[in-house]
N, C-alpha and C positions, 0 to 999 in steps of 0.2 A: 196498608205500609208507611211506616216511616222511617225516620233516622235520626239517630240522637246524636248530639252534637259530641258527645264524649266518644263516642264511636267512631265518628271520622269527620273533624274537626274541615276537612277540604271538601269532603263532598255536603256534609251540611250547609256552610258558608255559600257552597257554590249553588244549591237548593235555594237556598232563599235569594241572591241574587237575582237566578233565573225569574222566580215567584213574584219579588217584584216589578222583574218587565211585565211580566205575564200579567199582573195589578196595571199596572198603568193603561196596556192595550185596551186593557177592559175598562179602566175608568173614561179612558177616550171616548168608546163606543156609550158610556155611561152618560157624558155632560155630552155628546151629541143627541141624546135620545130628551135629555134634561131643557139644551135649550128648544127644543122642539115644542115639547110636551109642556114645558112648567113644571115646577116642582114638584109635583103629584106624581112623576117620573120615577121618583125614589122612596121606596120603603125598605122595609125589615128586609125581605127577600133581595135589596140590593147589598146590603150590609152582609148578609150570607154570602153574597156572592164574591163579595170583595174582602171579605175573610178569609173564604177559602181558597183565593189565588195567592193570597198573602202568606198561606202557613201551609200550602198543599205537600204531603212529604212530609214536615216535621210536626206537627201536632195531627194526632189519630180521630180529632173531631173539628175538624178544618169546616167551618163553616155551619156548625152549629152552637148555639146559647150551651153557656156552661151548665151543668146541675149541681155542680158541688160551691162550695167557699173559696174565695181565691183571695192570696194577700199578696201585695203591692211592693217589696221588696224593703226599705227602708225611707218609704216616703212620708207615712205617718198615715195615709189616704188606706180605709178600710172600706173595698164597695159593698154595692147593696146585696142583700141575698140571692141565691140563683132564684129563686121564686119570684123576686121582686123584678127580676129583669126582663121579662118579655110587655110587661105593664108599664115600665120607666122608659124602655126603646119604644112605645105607641105613644108615648107622652113626647118621647124626644121630638119623632115627626111631627106631634100634634103642634108643640112649639113651631118646627118650621113653617107648616103651613100656614099658621096663625100669625104670625108675625112676616110671610114674607114682604108682601109688600111696602111695610110701615118699616123694616130695620135694614139700614146700610150691609153691602154684602160682608165687611169685615167685621160686621158686629155679631151675624148668623154664620158666619164662617166660624167664628170665637166660640159661640155656641153650640160649635158641631165638634168642636175641637175638643172641649174643655168635659163638655157633658159626655161623649161617649168613651171619653178617658175613666170618668166620674163612673159610670154606670159598670162599667168592663164588662161586656156580654159575654165575651168569649175567654177560653181560657189559652190561647195564644193569639198573638198578632192585632192586641186590642188599639197600640198606635200605631201601625201603617194603615189600618184600620180605617180610625179615626181620621189621621192627617186625609187620608183617600175621600174619605167620604167632606172632609172641612175643602178640600181643593173642588171638588165637582159640587159645592155649594158656590163658593168664589166664582168661579167660571159658569155658572148657570147663573148667578144673580147677576154679575158685569155683563152678562150675555155674548161671552166669547170662549173660545178657549186660548186662555194667555200666552203671550210668547214668549221666549227666551227657552233658554236648554236646561237651565238646572233650576227647575220647578220647585215651587211651597214644600211639600211634602220632604223632595230630597234636602233644601235648603235647612228646616229642622233638625232631619235625623245627621245632618254632617256636623251640625253646632247645638247641642240639648239643653245647653245651659237654661238661657233662656228659655228656651218651651219649658221646663218644669219649674223655671221661675215663677212664668205666667200661668201654668196651671197650680200652682199653690196656691199666689195669689187670689184665681176664682174660688179656690176652694174653702178658703179660709175667710172669704165673703158670705160665702152659702153657706158655712158650717155658723155664721153670724148670722145667719136668717135674712141674705139681702145676697142678689143678684149682679154682679160687680163683674162684666167681661172687657171693661175700661184696658188692663195690663194686655189681654190676650189679643185684644184687636187693636191695638196699636202695634204691637207684634208683627202679627199678621201682614198688617198694611204696609209694613216697611219690606217684610219678603215678597211682596209682591212688588216692590218698589223696584226690589233688587232685580226679582228676574226678569223685569219685564226691561230694565234698563240694560240686561246681559243678553241682547236678541243680537 
């Protein structure tokens, strides 16, 4: 069962807002697990759950990998084929696990935010899911649930242009054969600083 935005925009928007609230509650639980169990507490099932909570009632395939091609507006990015998604997600988590002790929180969060958007594993809610896992990585790596009312995912959602710019910069670097997350990392560090100062 789902509602399409054109059928009832008010109900659709209301569901989106309630879903984001439920996703945040789930995210807090997952962060607490991550703080206790370490980085390996997150896996593909974490993504399924975060995506399902974000798009339940507005996507028929909530919490399941896409099984067809997908196109992202006019961003210029063409995501990998659906056949590649499972392995790319496995590699995504391998990167996090293997670099956990060596990379700083902002670099790991930047990788999470960019790479999941790049893979685009779901039909709907990829941005919401990638922002949630980015925040999970930030809090888990920094060792606490970050203080502040207006959290990083909400700050990204409220002002998307710097976010899109940082995504494009990482995409361009990757297309040129380089992994350069510096712009995204600096962007996230600024968001964390703003969140913490707003307590």
